[in-house]
C-alpha positions in Angstrom: 28.6 3.8 -24.1 25.8 6.0 -24.3 22.3 4.3 -22.6 19.6 4.8 -25.3 17.2 7.5 -25.4 13.8 6.4 -24.4 12.5 7.0 -28.0 15.3 4.9 -29.3 13.6 1.9 -27.3 9.9 2.1 -28.4 8.5 2.1 -32.1 7.3 5.6 -32.7 4.6 3.8 -34.9 3.5 1.2 -32.2 2.9 4.0 -29.7 0.6 5.7 -32.2 -1.3 2.9 -32.6 -1.1 1.8 -28.9 -2.6 5.4 -27.5 -5.2 4.9 -30.0 -6.2 1.5 -29.3 -6.0 1.5 -25.8 -9.5 1.5 -24.7 -11.0 -0.1 -27.8 -11.6 -3.3 -27.0 -14.4 -6.1 -28.7 -17.3 -7.3 -27.3 -17.3 -10.1 -24.9 -17.6 -13.5 -26.6 -16.1 -16.5 -28.4 -13.1 -16.2 -30.8 -14.3 -17.1 -34.5 -13.5 -20.8 -33.9 -13.5 -23.0 -30.5 -12.3 -26.4 -30.5 -11.8 -29.1 -28.0 -13.2 -28.4 -23.9 -11.8 -24.8 -22.7 -9.0 -25.3 -20.1 -9.7 -25.0 -16.3 -8.0 -22.2 -14.8 -6.4 -22.5 -11.2 -5.2 -18.5 -10.1 -3.5 -18.6 -6.8 -2.5 -15.4 -5.3 -0.3 -15.0 -2.2 -0.8 -11.9 0.1 2.1 -10.1 0.7 4.7 -12.3 -0.8 8.0 -10.5 -2.3 9.5 -10.9 -5.5 12.3 -12.8 -4.1 10.9 -14.8 -1.7 11.0 -18.3 -3.7 13.6 -20.6 -4.4 13.3 -20.3 -8.2 13.5 -16.1 -7.5 16.9 -16.8 -5.8 15.8 -17.5 -2.3 18.3 -19.7 0.0 16.2 -19.4 2.8 12.6 -20.3 2.0 11.4 -23.7 1.0 8.9 -23.7 -2.0 9.7 -27.1 -3.7 6.4 -27.2 -5.4 6.7 -23.4 -6.7 10.0 -24.5 -8.0 8.5 -27.2 -9.7 5.6 -25.3 -10.9 8.3 -22.8 -12.8 10.4 -25.3 -14.1 6.8 -26.5 -15.8 6.0 -23.3 -17.0 7.0 -19.8 -17.7 8.5 -17.8 -14.7 8.4 -14.1 -15.2 11.5 -12.2 -14.1 10.1 -8.6 -14.4 6.2 -9.6 -13.2 4.8 -6.4 -11.3 2.0 -5.8 -9.2 -0.4 -3.2 -10.3 0.1 -1.1 -6.9 2.1 -1.6 -4.1 -0.6 -2.2 -1.6 -3.6 -5.3 -2.1 -7.0 -4.3 -2.6 -5.9 -2.1 -6.0 -4.0 -5.2 -7.1 -7.0 -7.6 -6.9 -9.3 -5.5 -8.6 -6.8 -5.0 -11.4 -6.4 -8.8 -11.6 -10.0 -9.1 -11.8 -10.6 -6.5 -14.3 -7.7 -6.1 -16.2 -7.9 -2.4 -15.5 -5.5 -0.1 -13.9 -6.6 0.8 -10.3 -6.5 4.7 -11.0 -9.1 4.2 -13.5 -11.3 2.3 -11.0 -10.5 4.8 -8.4 -9.9 2.2 -5.9 -6.2 3.2 -5.1 -5.7 2.3 -1.6 -6.3 -0.9 0.6 -9.9 -1.1 1.8 -11.0 1.0 3.7 -7.7 2.5 3.8 -5.1 4.8 5.8 -7.4 8.3 7.0 -5.9 11.7 6.7 -3.6 12.8 9.4 -1.8 15.9 10.6 1.4 15.0 10.0 0.6 14.1 6.5 1.4 17.1 3.9 -1.4 15.8 1.7 -5.0 14.4 1.6 -5.9 11.3 -0.1 -8.7 11.6 -2.6 -11.9 9.7 -2.2 -11.5 6.2 -3.4 -14.3 3.8 -4.3 -14.9 1.4 -1.2 -15.7 -1.7 -3.3 -15.2 -3.6 -6.7 -17.7 -2.0 -8.8 -20.9 -4.1 -9.9 -20.5 -2.6 -13.4 -17.2 -3.8 -13.8 -17.0 -7.5 -15.8 -15.0 -9.7 -13.7 -12.5 -12.5 -15.0 -14.8 -15.0 -13.2 -18.2 -12.9 -14.8 -16.6 -13.6 -18.3 -15.5 -17.4 -17.6 -19.1 -18.1 -15.9 -20.9 -16.8 -18.8 -19.1 -19.1 -20.9 -20.1 -22.1 -19.2 -17.4 -22.3 -16.4 -18.3 -23.1 -12.7 -16.6 -20.6 -10.5 -15.0 -20.5 -7.2 -13.6 -18.0 -4.9 -11.6 -19.6 -2.0 -9.8 -17.1 0.2 -9.0 -13.4 0.5 -11.7 -10.9 -1.1 -10.7 -7.7 0.6 -12.6 -5.8 -2.3 -16.2 -5.0 -0.7 -18.5 -6.0 1.6 -22.1 -6.8 1.5 -23.5 -6.8 -1.3 -20.2 -6.4 -3.1 -18.7 -9.9 -2.5 -17.6 -13.1 -4.9 -21.0 -14.2 -5.3 -21.9 -10.5 -6.5 -19.2 -10.8 -8.8 -19.2 -13.7 -11.0 -18.5 -16.5 -8.6 -20.8 -19.3 -7.9 -19.1 -20.3 -4.6 -17.4 -17.9 -1.7 -15.3 -19.7 1.2 -13.6 -17.4 3.5 -13.9 -14.1 1.7 -15.3 -10.8 2.8 -14.6 -7.2 3.4 -11.7 -7.9 5.8 -8.0 -7.6 4.9 -6.5 -9.8 7.3 -7.9 -13.2 8.4 -10.1 -13.4 11.6 -7.6 -16.2 12.8 -5.1 -18.3 10.8 -6.4 -21.1 13.2 -9.8 -22.8 13.5 -12.3 -21.4 14.7 -12.2 -19.1 12.1 -13.8 -16.4 14.2 -13.2 -12.7 15.3 -12.0 -9.2 14.0 -12.3 -5.9 15.3 -14.6 -4.6 18.1 -18.2 -4.9 17.4 -17.4 -8.0 14.6 -15.9 -10.2 17.3 -18.4 -12.6 16.9 -18.2 -13.0 12.9 -17.3 -16.1 11.1 -14.9 -16.1 7.7 -17.9 -17.5 5.4 -18.1 -21.2 4.6 -15.9 -22.0 7.5 -18.2 -21.9 10.5 -17.5 -25.7 10.6 -13.7 -26.6 11.4 -12.0 -28.9 14.1 -10.1 -27.0 16.2 -6.6 -25.9 15.5 -7.1 -26.7 11.8 -4.5 -24.3 9.6 -6.1 -21.5 7.6 -3.8 -22.2 4.5 -4.9 -26.1 4.8 -8.4 -25.8 4.9 -8.4 -23.5 1.8 -6.8 -26.0 -0.1 -9.1 -28.5 0.9 -11.9 -26.5 -0.3 -10.3 -26.0 -3.6 -9.7 -29.8 -4.0 -13.5 -30.7 -3.4 -14.5 -28.0 -5.7 -12.1 -29.5 -8.5 -13.6 -33.0 -7.8 -17.1 -31.8 -7.8 -16.6 -30.2 -11.3 -14.1 -32.2 -13.0 -16.5 -32.8 -16.0 -16.7 -29.3 -16.9 -14.5 -26.2 -17.1 -13.6 -24.5 -13.7 -12.0 -21.3 -12.5 -10.7 -21.7 -9.2 -9.6 -18.6 -7.5 -7.4 -19.2 -4.6 -6.0 -15.7 -3.2 -4.5 -17.1 -0.2 -4.2 -15.3 3.4 -1.1 -16.3 3.7 1.5 -14.7 4.1 0.0 -11.5 5.3 0.7 -10.4 9.0 -0.5 -11.1 11.9 2.4 -14.1 11.2 1.0 -17.4 12.5 2.1 -20.5 11.2 2.2 -24.3 12.1 4.6 -24.7 15.4 6.3 -28.0 14.2 7.1 -26.2 10.7 8.3 -22.9 12.2 10.8 -25.3 14.7 12.5 -26.8 11.1 14.1 -23.2 10.1 16.5 -21.4 11.8 15.7 -20.0 15.1 15.7 -15.8 15.0 16.0 -13.6 17.9 13.4 -10.9 16.2 16.2 -8.3 15.3 16.5 -7.8 12.1 19.9 -8.0 9.7 19.0 -7.1 6.1 18.4 -10.5 5.2 15.8 -13.1 5.0 15.6 -14.8 8.6 12.0 -14.8 9.7 11.2 -18.5 10.4 7.4 -17.8 11.4 6.9 -16.1 7.4 9.0 -18.9 6.2 6.8 -21.6 7.3 3.8 -19.7 6.3 5.3 -19.9 2.7 5.9 -23.4 3.1 2.3 -24.1 3.7 1.5 -22.1 0.7 3.8 -23.9 -1.5 2.6 -27.2 -0.1 -0.9 -26.0 -1.1 0.1 -25.5 -4.7 1.6 -29.1 -4.4 -1.8 -30.4 -3.3 -3.9 -28.9 -6.0 -1.4 -30.1 -8.9 -1.4 -33.4 -7.5 -5.2 -33.5 -7.2 -5.2 -32.3 -10.9 -3.1 -35.1 -11.9 -5.2 -37.5 -10.0 -8.0 -36.4 -12.2 -6.6 -36.3 -15.0 -6.8 -32.5 -15.6 -3.2 -31.4 -15.6 -3.0 -31.2 -19.5 -6.0 -29.1 -19.6 -5.6 -26.4 -16.7 -3.9 -23.3 -16.6 -2.2 -22.4 -13.5 -0.8 -19.0 -12.7 0.6 -18.1 -9.3 1.4 -14.5 -8.1 1.3 -11.9 -5.4 -0.7 -8.8 -4.5 2.5 -6.7 -3.9 6.1 -6.8 -2.9 7.1 -8.4 0.6 6.4 -7.1 3.8 10.1 -5.4 4.9 9.5 -2.9 7.5 8.1 -3.3 11.1 4.4 -3.5 11.2 3.1 -6.0 14.4 4.6 -8.7 16.0 7.5 -10.7 14.4 7.7 -8.3 11.5 9.7 -7.8 9.1 8.0 -10.9 7.2 11.2 -10.7 4.9 13.7 -8.9 2.5 13.2 -8.3 -0.8 17.0 -7.6 -1.4 18.4 -7.0 -3.9 15.1 -5.2 -4.8 14.9 -1.5 -2.6 12.1 -1.4 -0.2 8.8 -3.4 0.0 5.2 -3.1 0.5 4.0 0.6 0.3 6.8 1.7 -1.8 7.0 1.6 -5.5 10.2 0.8 -5.5 10.8 -2.3 -7.3 10.7 -4.2 -3.9 7.3 -2.9 -3.5 5.9 -3.9 -6.7 8.0 -6.6 -8.1 6.2 -9.9 -7.4 6.7 -13.8 -8.5 4.5 -14.9 -11.8 4.9 -17.9 -12.9 2.3 -19.3 -15.4 2.0 -22.9 -16.4 -0.4 -25.1 -18.4 -2.0 -25.6 -21.6 -0.8 -23.0 -24.5 2.6 -22.9 -23.0 5.3 -23.1 -26.0 8.3 -25.8 -25.3 11.9 -25.6 -26.7 13.1 -28.3 -29.0 14.5 -30.1 -25.8 10.7 -30.5 -24.8 11.2 -28.4 -22.2 9.3 -25.2 -21.8 11.0 -21.7 -21.6 12.0 -21.2 -18.0 12.0 -17.7 -17.6 11.3 -14.0 -19.4 12.3 -10.7 -18.9 9.3 -9.0 -20.6 7.8 -6.5 -18.2 4.4 -7.8 -17.5 1.9 -7.1 -14.6 -1.6 -8.1 -13.0 -3.4 -6.4 -15.5 -2.2 -9.1 -18.1 -4.0 -12.1 -16.5 -7.4 -11.4 -17.4 -6.9 -10.9 -21.1 -4.4 -14.1 -21.1 -6.6 -16.4 -19.5 -9.7 -15.1 -21.6 -8.0 -15.5 -25.1 -6.6 -19.3 -23.7 -10.0 -20.0 -23.1 -11.1 -18.7 -26.7 -12.7 -15.3 -25.4 -12.4 -11.7 -25.8 -12.6 -9.0 -23.2 -16.1 -7.3 -22.7 -14.8 -3.9 -23.0 -11.9 -1.9 -23.2 -9.3 -2.9 -20.5 -5.7 -2.2 -19.6 -3.8 -5.2 -19.8 -2.5 -7.1 -23.1 -2.5 -10.7 -23.6 0.5 -13.0 -23.1 -0.7 -15.8 -25.1 1.8 -15.2 -28.3 4.6 -14.6 -25.6 3.7 -17.9 -23.7 3.5 -20.0 -27.3 6.8 -18.4 -28.2 6.6 -15.5 -29.9 7.4 -12.0 -29.9 6.6 -10.1 -26.4 3.5 -7.7 -27.1 4.5 -4.2 -27.5 3.1 -1.3 -25.4 4.2 1.9 -24.1 5.2 1.3 -20.9 3.5 0.1 -17.5 2.1 2.9 -14.9 1.6 3.0 -11.0 -0.2 5.7 -9.1 -0.6 5.6 -5.6 -1.8 8.9 -4.0 -1.9 7.6 -0.7 0.7 7.5 2.4 1.5 3.8 3.3 1.5 2.0 6.9 4.9 1.2 5.7 6.3 4.7 5.0 5.7 5.2 1.3 4.4 8.3 0.5 2.1 9.9 -2.3 3.4 9.3 -6.1 3.3 7.6 -9.5 5.7 5.6 -11.6 6.6 4.3 -15.1 8.6 1.9 -16.5 9.4 1.9 -20.0 12.0 -0.4 -22.0 14.6 -0.1 -19.2 13.9 3.3 -17.6 11.8 3.2 -14.4 10.9 6.8 -13.3 9.4 7.3 -9.7 7.7 11.0 -8.9 6.8 12.2 -5.4 3.8 13.8 -5.0 4.7 16.2 -2.2 7.2 17.8 -3.8 7.4 16.9 -7.2 11.0 14.8 -6.8 11.6 12.8 -9.9 14.1 9.5 -9.5 15.2 7.7 -12.8 16.7 4.4 -12.9 17.7 1.8 -15.1 16.7 -1.1 -13.8 17.6 -3.3 -16.5 20.9 -2.7 -15.4 20.7 -2.0 -11.7 17.6 -3.7 -10.3 18.3 -2.3 -7.2 18.0 1.2 -7.8 20.8 2.5 -6.4 21.8 5.2 -8.7 19.3 7.7 -9.5 20.4 8.8 -13.0 17.8 12.0 -13.0 20.9 14.5 -13.3 22.2 12.7 -16.1 19.5 12.0 -18.1 17.2 14.9 -18.2 15.8 14.1 -21.2 14.6 10.5 -20.4 13.3 12.4 -17.0 11.4 15.0 -19.1 10.1 12.2 -21.7 8.9 9.8 -18.8 7.3 12.4 -16.6 5.2 13.9 -19.5 4.1 10.3 -20.4 3.1 9.7 -16.7 1.4 13.1 -16.6 -0.8 12.1 -20.0 -1.6 8.6 -18.8 -2.7 10.1 -15.4 -5.1 12.2 -17.3 -6.0 9.7 -19.5 -7.8 7.4 -16.8 -8.9 10.2 -14.8 -6.5 9.7 -11.9 -7.2 11.3 -8.6 -4.6 13.3 -7.2 -4.4 14.4 -3.6 -5.0 17.8 -2.2 -2.8 19.9 0.3 -3.8 19.2 3.8 -5.0 22.4 5.5 -4.3 20.6 8.9 -0.4 19.9 8.4 1.2 19.9 11.2 4.9 18.6 10.8 6.7 17.2 14.0 5.1 19.0 17.0 6.5 19.6 20.2 5.6 16.6 22.7 4.6 17.5 26.2 8.0 18.0 27.7 8.2 20.8 24.8 10.9 18.4 22.6 11.0 18.4 19.1 11.7 15.0 17.3 13.0 14.9 14.0 13.0 11.0 12.7 14.5 10.0 9.6 11.2 9.2 8.2 9.8 13.1 7.9 13.1 14.3 6.0 12.7 15.9 2.4 15.5 14.7 0.6 17.2 16.8 -2.1 19.9 15.8 -4.3 21.0 12.9 -6.3 22.2 9.7 -3.8 20.9 10.5 -0.3 18.0 8.9 0.8 15.5 7.6 3.3 16.4 3.9 4.1 12.9 2.4 5.8 14.3 -1.0 6.5 14.2 -1.5 10.1 17.9 -2.5 10.4 19.0 1.0 8.9 15.8 3.3 9.6 18.0 6.3 8.3 18.7 9.1 6.1 21.7 7.5 4.3 23.8 6.5 1.4 25.2 10.2 2.0 27.9 9.9 -1.0 27.1 13.0 -3.1 27.9 16.0 -0.8 26.0 18.2 -2.6 22.7 16.3 -1.2 21.2 17.5 2.0 18.1 17.0 4.0 15.7 19.1 5.5 13.1 18.5 8.2 9.7 20.6 8.9 8.8 20.9 12.5 6.4 22.8 14.9 7.4 24.9 17.8 5.2 25.5 20.7 7.0 27.5 22.7 9.9 29.8 21.8 13.4 29.5 23.6 16.7 28.0 24.2 16.7 24.7 22.3 19.9 22.0 22.7 20.4 19.9 19.6 21.0 16.5 19.5 21.8 14.0 16.4 22.0 10.3 16.1 24.7 9.7 14.0 26.0 6.8 12.5 29.3 6.4 10.2 31.5 3.2 9.2 34.7 2.1 10.6 37.4 4.2 9.2 34.7 6.8 7.3 35.1 9.3 10.1 35.8 12.7 9.5 33.6 14.4 7.4 32.3 18.0 8.3 28.8 18.7 8.1 26.5 21.4 9.5 23.0 22.0 11.0 20.9 25.0 10.2 17.9 25.9 12.0 16.2 29.8 12.8 19.4 31.2 10.9 22.2 29.6 13.2 24.4 27.2 12.2 26.1 24.5 14.4 29.2 22.5 12.9 29.7 19.1 13.2 32.9 16.9 12.7 31.7 13.0 11.7 32.8 10.6 14.2 33.3 7.0 13.5 31.0 5.0 15.3 32.0 1.6 13.9 29.3 1.0 11.3 26.8 3.4 9.7 24.0 1.8 11.5 25.6 2.2 15.0 24.0 5.4 15.8 25.5 7.4 18.7 23.8 10.5 20.5 25.7 13.4 19.6 24.7 17.2 21.2 26.4 19.2 18.6 25.2 22.7 20.4 22.3 25.0 21.0 20.0 27.2 19.1 17.8 30.3 20.1 13.8 30.1 18.6 12.5 33.2 19.3 8.6 32.7 17.9 6.2 29.4 17.8 4.8 28.3 14.5 6.3 25.8 11.2 10.4 26.2 11.0 12.5 24.1 9.2 16.1 22.4 10.1 18.7 21.5 7.5 21.4 19.0 7.6 24.1 19.7 5.2 27.4 18.5 4.2 30.7 21.1 4.1 33.4 18.4 3.5 33.2 14.7 2.3 36.2 12.8 4.0 35.6 9.3 2.7 33.1 6.8 0.7 30.1 8.4 2.4 29.2 11.6 5.0 27.8 9.7 7.6 23.9 8.4 8.5 21.4 10.1 10.7 18.5 8.3 11.9 16.9 11.1 14.2 17.7 14.8 15.3 16.1 15.9 18.2 15.7 19.7 20.0 15.3 20.0 23.6 14.0 23.0 25.3 16.6 24.2 27.8 15.4 25.5 31.0 15.4 28.9 31.8 
């Protein structure tokens, strides 16, 4: 049975209405009628929490009883997304209901600088959340809410902090993206900033854990404002690096040798998450004690997918499987996140229990309009999110054309500039370096293992057109060519290393797999696929070519070839016992008669078994005369 075309999945009449209404929003103010006290709102955001990290999302390693209980009392969204695969843009979307591309705030702040090994230059982005934007805190404050920001801000420094964006109170929020310390005293930072203290945490008992302290501050604010509607924004620094947790809690998890095995196994990360879970439990208990539970909306989510690659001590933090990749990538592991809502406005089933899960694709931008509608308010201006109140109350899911992403940057985790769109079951990813497009049916294959671009060119064309039109509609800033681009330069000894991460992939199934237990060009099941590497020769001469090759037990025998400088080196793939058991093999020598930029190709000639091979690296070593 053929998969339905995109146009069959979305009502054409609705599309026309949706497109014309996207930027038409009513002025801020009350709905025609409001009755009892407006609901309190507690918005909790974990930092770098993966979409599969909670027990209620399938984790068997992490312990999250409070969050699991919250999910059982409300709605757990299975297909919830962050507005960006990195933090600051998603936080801006949460606060404004607008996509990061429209705000011109598309990377973590201040962002990764341009480098010679990057083909494209990043666009200039805003270094703060603009003051002219109306934040969720400002909207609620104008309606009589007491507002508190307690935790990570990372949306601008002096003059652009939480107090300038509608929060009465700011505890611990500044321009930084990581905590100055997870244990008191909460001071430190980069050179020139080492004496700085996290605001509001100047006094703290030595050894106090940051997640616990932020929770205590939230409890204190709730207690002080229990007689009036309040909005508590609790964006935890946990579970972001540097990974630090309470020793006694770490000890309750199985020990880990620090070698990644492609599964959730990090006890430090697990302990950090358990502290975040305990924080939620304390907030719920405090609300119950004060008799506020029935009138308090609790929302829990994350700012991007879990960190699944190496980035500092004790990493990777988690594994997002079956989701593909993690933070910094436009694959599901980088943007799919937990989202749980519980409280007033949540419809209950016939047995008295609330709906436990919902498959509607939703994202960060939807939180602002949802909260405002539950509070009897409307957005101050046009936004990109839609209210989920009808869905929460048991009505049909809100209709919209698609969800869109624009990330014109190189991520620290290996992701490259690109855009993405999800419409119905379809998801298209477009890479800005070379225009490569990949198409997935994420409803059927959440691991994005089957690229359907060649099989469904009509869907690719339709989605690519929508993505391009959307970018124009939000004035998305695109990257530009990097005049200083110097791919894979020679080392001081003249050798040239071509790591898997710098390969350009051609074809359908072949891919770069960045997770550290792989870190390979692999999944080579289609023998017509191939990989190329650009490199820069400093000195001509004869070069020995070595490949780090892996191949599963009983899978050897495929024929391949390396082509460089018009010369071909044949290679018979050897069984190494495992596709990620890499063995160095010298395959021959080539003559390179001129300096400058060149290209090496790795191609299959014949596939013997299930896959050709995996390749972690190719090295060219200059042979002395």
